[in-house]
C-alpha positions in Angstrom: 28.3 2.3 9.8 25.8 2.1 7.0 23.2 4.9 6.4 19.6 4.1 7.0 17.6 3.5 3.9 15.1 6.1 2.8 11.5 4.7 2.8 8.9 5.7 0.2 5.4 5.2 1.5 2.5 3.9 -0.6 -1.0 5.3 0.0 -2.2 2.1 1.6 0.3 2.5 4.4 -1.2 5.8 5.5 -4.8 4.9 4.7 -4.7 1.6 6.5 -3.0 3.2 9.5 -5.7 5.8 9.6 -8.5 3.2 9.4 -7.1 0.5 11.7 -3.8 0.2 13.5 -2.8 3.8 14.1 -5.9 5.8 14.2 -5.2 9.4 15.1 -7.0 9.1 18.5 -5.4 5.8 19.4 -1.8 6.2 18.3 -0.8 9.8 17.6 2.8 8.7 18.0 2.7 7.0 14.7 1.8 10.2 12.9 4.4 12.1 14.9 7.0 9.4 14.0 6.2 9.9 10.3 6.8 13.7 10.5 9.9 13.2 12.6 11.4 10.5 10.3 10.7 12.7 7.3 12.6 15.6 9.0 15.5 13.2 9.5 15.5 12.5 5.7 14.3 8.9 6.2 10.7 8.8 5.1 8.5 10.4 2.4 6.0 9.8 -0.3 5.2 11.4 -3.7 2.7 14.0 -4.9 0.6 11.5 -6.7 -0.1 9.7 -3.4 -1.1 13.0 -1.8 -3.6 13.5 -4.6 -5.1 10.1 -3.9 -5.3 10.9 -0.1 -6.9 14.3 -0.9 -9.8 12.5 -2.6 -10.8 11.0 0.8 -11.8 14.2 2.5 -11.4 12.7 5.9 -9.1 13.0 8.9 -6.2 11.7 6.9 -6.7 14.5 4.4 -6.8 17.0 7.3 -3.5 15.5 8.7 -1.9 16.0 5.3 -3.1 19.6 5.1 -2.4 20.6 8.7 0.3 18.4 10.2 2.3 16.6 7.5 5.6 18.4 6.6 5.0 20.3 3.4 8.0 18.5 1.8 6.7 15.0 2.7 5.1 14.5 -0.8 7.9 14.9 -3.3 7.2 15.8 -6.9 7.5 12.8 -9.2 8.2 14.9 -12.2 11.9 14.1 -12.8 12.6 12.9 -16.4 14.5 9.8 -15.0 11.5 8.9 -12.9 9.3 9.2 -16.0 11.8 7.0 -17.9 11.6 4.3 -15.2 7.8 4.7 -15.2 7.8 4.0 -19.0 10.0 1.0 -18.6 7.8 -0.5 -15.9 4.5 0.1 -17.8 6.1 -1.5 -20.9 7.2 -4.5 -18.9 3.7 -5.0 -17.5 2.1 -4.5 -20.9 4.4 -7.2 -22.3 3.6 -9.7 -19.5 1.1 -12.3 -20.6 0.4 -13.1 -17.0 -1.7 -10.0 -16.4 -5.2 -9.4 -17.7 -5.8 -6.4 -19.9 -7.8 -4.6 -17.1 -4.9 -5.1 -14.7 -2.4 -3.7 -17.3 -4.7 -0.6 -17.9 -5.1 0.1 -14.1 -1.3 -0.1 -13.6 -0.6 2.2 -16.5 -3.0 4.9 -15.2 -2.5 4.5 -11.5 0.1 5.7 -9.0 1.9 2.5 -8.2 4.3 2.6 -11.2 5.2 6.3 -10.4 5.9 5.3 -6.8 8.1 2.4 -7.8 9.9 4.5 -10.5 10.6 7.2 -8.0 12.0 4.6 -5.5 14.1 3.1 -8.3 15.6 6.4 -9.4 16.4 7.4 -5.8 17.5 4.0 -4.4 14.6 4.0 -1.9 12.7 1.1 -0.2 9.0 1.1 -1.1 6.7 0.6 2.0 3.4 -1.1 1.1 0.8 -3.5 2.5 0.8 -5.4 -0.8 2.5 -8.8 -0.9 4.3 -10.6 -3.7 2.1 -13.0 -5.7 3.8 -14.8 -8.6 0.5 -16.1 -10.0 -1.7 -13.0 -9.8 -3.5 -12.0 -13.0 -6.2 -9.6 -12.1 -3.9 -6.9 -10.5 -0.3 -5.8 -10.9 1.1 -5.8 -7.4 3.8 -3.4 -6.3 6.1 -6.1 -4.9 5.9 -8.0 -8.2 7.2 -5.0 -10.1 9.7 -4.2 -7.4 11.2 -7.7 -7.7 11.4 -7.3 -11.5 13.2 -3.9 -11.3 15.4 -4.6 -8.2 13.6 -2.2 -5.9 13.5 -3.3 -2.2 10.1 -3.3 -0.5 8.6 -4.1 2.9 5.5 -3.4 5.0 4.8 -0.8 7.7 5.6 -3.1 10.6 9.0 -4.2 9.2 9.9 -0.5 8.5 9.0 0.5 12.0 11.0 -2.3 13.4 14.0 -1.4 11.2 13.7 2.1 12.5 13.6 0.8 16.1 10.3 2.5 16.6 8.3 1.9 19.8 4.9 3.4 20.7 4.4 3.7 24.5 1.1 3.2 26.2 -0.1 6.2 28.2 -2.9 6.2 30.8 -5.2 9.3 30.8 
């Protein structure tokens, strides 16, 4: 029997869930699932994603403060993670495909740190971004994942892989 992969969540997974599919009042089970899966050692994110969420000052920020397990956002300060981050930024900088603005945004944003953390720890990145071989104005997470051999998928595929179901309840 193979072990379940460990999933590393991008900010857009949590932000989109909060805004749309899994609003706190509509699907509290999603948020309970995240906390439970983290406690099983299956799901987490990184500190840089927490900082991004904290800027929102909304109900997602409150969930992070009050309900998310304290260890859910792992520190991305490991020297090996930093080394992978450097390789990824260097690769993007060398790619003629991307516009200078896209390269600068990638070098200063959180995506490279997320992918580098996943690379170092053998995790699957969970993001709503999709691969686009021809994109120029943005460096997408899946494009970098493909280049560096990091698996990725979206929220729905992750939930399906984890055999997650949310049941309807009448009040």
